Structures are given as structure tokens and as C-alpha cells.
Residue frames relative to the residue before (quaternion, step in Angstrom):
aa qw qx qy qz dx dy dz
M 1.0000 0.0000 0.0000 0.0000 0.00 0.00 0.00
W 0.4522 -0.6921 0.4961 0.2653 3.56 -1.00 0.87
S 0.3340 -0.7305 0.5554 0.2153 3.53 -1.18 0.59
S 0.7854 0.1121 -0.0999 0.6005 3.57 1.26 -0.19
Y 0.2386 -0.7707 0.5841 0.0895 3.53 -1.25 0.61
S 0.4409 -0.6577 0.5357 0.2933 3.56 -1.11 0.65
T 0.6568 -0.4887 0.3686 0.4403 3.58 -1.23 0.23
R 0.6295 0.5325 -0.3356 0.4555 3.60 1.03 -0.72
Q 0.6648 0.4929 -0.3069 0.4700 3.59 0.88 -0.92
A 0.6493 0.5169 -0.3186 0.4580 3.58 0.94 -0.89
A 0.6468 0.5236 -0.3217 0.4516 3.59 0.91 -0.89
Q 0.6756 0.4888 -0.2944 0.4668 3.58 0.93 -0.88
L 0.6738 0.5074 -0.3013 0.4447 3.59 0.93 -0.85
V 0.7482 0.4049 -0.2095 0.4821 3.57 0.96 -0.89
G 0.4353 -0.7117 0.4522 0.3154 3.57 1.12 -0.58
L 0.5085 0.6084 -0.4365 0.4251 3.56 1.15 0.68
P 0.5639 -0.5517 0.4586 0.4091 3.58 -1.18 0.31
E 0.5801 -0.5982 0.4206 0.3589 3.56 -1.05 0.73
S 0.6100 0.5641 -0.3503 0.4324 3.59 1.07 -0.70
A 0.6344 0.5217 -0.3307 0.4648 3.61 1.04 -0.70
V 0.6404 0.5109 -0.3212 0.4751 3.58 1.01 -0.80
R 0.6563 0.5018 -0.3104 0.4703 3.60 0.91 -0.90
S 0.6219 0.5448 -0.3348 0.4519 3.58 1.03 -0.77
C 0.6601 0.5005 -0.3003 0.4728 3.57 0.98 -0.81
V 0.6264 0.5166 -0.3317 0.4803 3.58 1.08 -0.70
R 0.6714 0.5081 -0.2993 0.4488 3.60 0.85 -0.99
S 0.7042 0.4610 -0.2715 0.4667 3.59 0.97 -0.80
G 0.5017 -0.6708 0.4158 0.3542 3.60 1.25 -0.21
L 0.3954 0.7337 -0.4685 0.2928 3.55 1.27 0.16
I 0.7683 0.0794 -0.0437 0.6337 3.56 1.12 -0.74
A 0.8166 0.2611 -0.1910 0.4781 3.56 -1.34 0.26
Q 0.1250 0.8256 -0.5384 0.1137 3.58 0.93 0.87
G 0.8285 0.1843 -0.1669 0.5017 3.54 -0.90 1.02
V 0.5375 0.6092 -0.4095 0.4151 3.57 1.25 0.22
E 0.4259 -0.6994 0.5144 0.2548 3.54 -1.00 0.82
I 0.4877 -0.6300 0.5188 0.3101 3.53 -1.31 0.40
P 0.5039 -0.2128 -0.8311 0.1003 1.67 -1.74 1.74
A 0.5106 -0.6816 0.4506 0.2677 3.50 -0.95 0.98
Q 0.1480 -0.7219 0.6680 0.1040 3.49 -1.21 0.71
L 0.2115 -0.8342 0.5045 0.0699 3.53 -0.30 1.31
S 0.4019 -0.7133 0.5319 0.2162 3.53 -1.13 0.76
F 0.6805 -0.4442 0.3723 0.4484 3.54 -1.34 0.04
R 0.6068 0.5494 -0.3460 0.4585 3.59 1.08 -0.69
D 0.6342 0.5160 -0.3244 0.4757 3.59 1.02 -0.79
L 0.6327 0.5234 -0.3280 0.4671 3.59 1.02 -0.78
S 0.6317 0.5270 -0.3307 0.4624 3.58 1.02 -0.76
A 0.6439 0.5067 -0.3169 0.4776 3.58 1.00 -0.82
L 0.6544 0.5056 -0.3117 0.4679 3.59 0.98 -0.81
K 0.6220 0.5313 -0.3390 0.4647 3.59 1.04 -0.72
T 0.6317 0.5101 -0.3232 0.4861 3.58 1.05 -0.76
L 0.6236 0.5345 -0.3253 0.4687 3.57 1.01 -0.83
K 0.6481 0.5174 -0.3096 0.4652 3.59 0.94 -0.89
T 0.6353 0.5285 -0.3229 0.4613 3.58 1.00 -0.81
L 0.6545 0.5042 -0.3042 0.4742 3.58 0.98 -0.85
L 0.6456 0.5103 -0.3151 0.4728 3.59 1.00 -0.82
D 0.6564 0.5098 -0.3034 0.4660 3.58 0.98 -0.84
A 0.6480 0.5115 -0.3091 0.4722 3.58 1.21 -0.51
G 0.6498 -0.5673 0.2952 0.4108 3.56 1.30 0.02
L 0.4920 0.6482 -0.4508 0.3668 3.60 1.21 0.08
S 0.5024 -0.6129 0.5055 0.3412 3.57 -1.18 0.55
L 0.6558 -0.5161 0.3620 0.4154 3.59 -1.20 0.42
S 0.6716 0.4952 -0.3183 0.4499 3.60 0.86 -0.85
R 0.6606 0.4910 -0.3077 0.4773 3.60 0.97 -0.81
A 0.6467 0.5165 -0.3208 0.4606 3.59 0.96 -0.84
R 0.6389 0.5160 -0.3278 0.4669 3.60 1.01 -0.77
R 0.6386 0.5162 -0.3272 0.4676 3.62 1.00 -0.79
E 0.6599 0.5091 -0.3068 0.4596 3.58 0.95 -0.90
L 0.6548 0.5060 -0.3093 0.4685 3.57 0.97 -0.85
A 0.6205 0.5331 -0.3377 0.4656 3.59 1.02 -0.75
E 0.6433 0.5143 -0.3152 0.4715 3.58 1.02 -0.79
L 0.6378 0.5241 -0.3242 0.4620 3.59 0.99 -0.81
Q 0.6838 0.4963 -0.2932 0.4474 3.58 0.97 -0.82
R 0.6015 0.5291 -0.3715 0.4693 3.60 1.17 -0.45
């Protein structure tokens, strides 16, 4: 089992566009304190899965990111 995932692997596993995953990394929503190229943890994948669920529910990416940030606080 892998201990870290690239943004491409995370995008494929979760079903999000790679650009959305990179956006979350750049904003610090996931992979906080990780250098580029990011190596994402299982916790980051869980956050991305939650983000995907919010997007599937009809929220915009920016709104879903704000909601996820609130959940993490």
C-alpha cells in the first residue's frame, strides 16, 4: 500500500480533475506544508472525496472548497 499519492493519482482515485486537486494544494486546503510536487496522504484523499461529494451535490468548486475549509476547522 502506498503511503503517499501524486496529484494525478489522487485525481484518478477520487474522480476529480487534476486541476481541482492542484488548486486545493495551492490554496493550502490539503497537503499543508508539502513541497511541490505534492505527495498527498490518505487524509488528503479523504478531504478530496468529501470535496467530490459536495461537487456532486451541486456546489461550485469555490463554495465546496470554502465548506471543506470550515469542516477542517
